[in-house]
C-alpha positions in Angstrom: 58.0 19.2 62.7 61.1 21.0 63.4 61.3 23.7 66.1 62.3 27.5 65.6 65.5 26.2 68.0 66.5 23.3 65.7 66.4 25.5 62.5 68.1 28.0 64.1 71.0 25.5 65.1 70.9 24.1 61.5 71.8 27.9 60.2 74.6 28.5 62.4 75.7 24.8 61.3 75.5 25.8 57.7 77.2 28.9 58.3 80.0 27.2 60.2 80.7 25.4 56.7 84.1 26.2 55.7 83.3 26.0 51.8 80.3 28.5 52.0 79.7 30.5 48.8 80.0 34.1 49.3 77.1 35.3 47.0 78.5 38.7 46.9 81.1 37.9 44.6 78.5 36.0 42.5 77.2 38.0 39.3 74.5 37.2 38.4 73.1 34.9 40.7 70.6 32.4 38.9 67.4 30.8 40.6 65.9 28.1 39.0 62.4 26.1 39.6 61.4 22.7 39.0 57.9 21.8 39.3 58.0 18.2 40.4 54.9 16.1 41.0 51.8 16.1 43.4 51.3 19.3 45.0 55.2 20.4 43.4 53.5 22.1 40.5 50.9 24.4 42.5 53.9 25.2 45.2 56.4 25.9 42.3 54.1 28.3 40.8 53.2 30.2 43.8 57.1 30.2 44.6 57.6 31.7 41.1 55.1 34.5 41.6 56.9 35.5 45.3 60.0 35.3 43.9 59.1 37.6 40.6 57.7 40.1 43.0 60.9 40.3 45.6 63.1 40.6 42.8 61.1 42.8 40.5 63.3 45.5 41.1 66.7 43.6 40.1 65.1 41.9 37.0 65.4 43.2 33.8 62.0 44.2 32.3 60.5 41.9 30.1 63.7 39.5 29.9 62.9 37.1 32.8 66.5 37.4 33.6 
């Protein structure tokens, strides 16, 4: 398992990439979910629940978008 230090180094390396997307210029931002196999469907469903909760104020009511 990666340590926090390794993950922070990975984040810094990703931030240094020249072709990074500037998400502040993208509208709308679309998030997709795919279940996979094994524990994937369960993890995906729980992830969807968390995303729905976090983005509840940004998602138009009743549209799922």
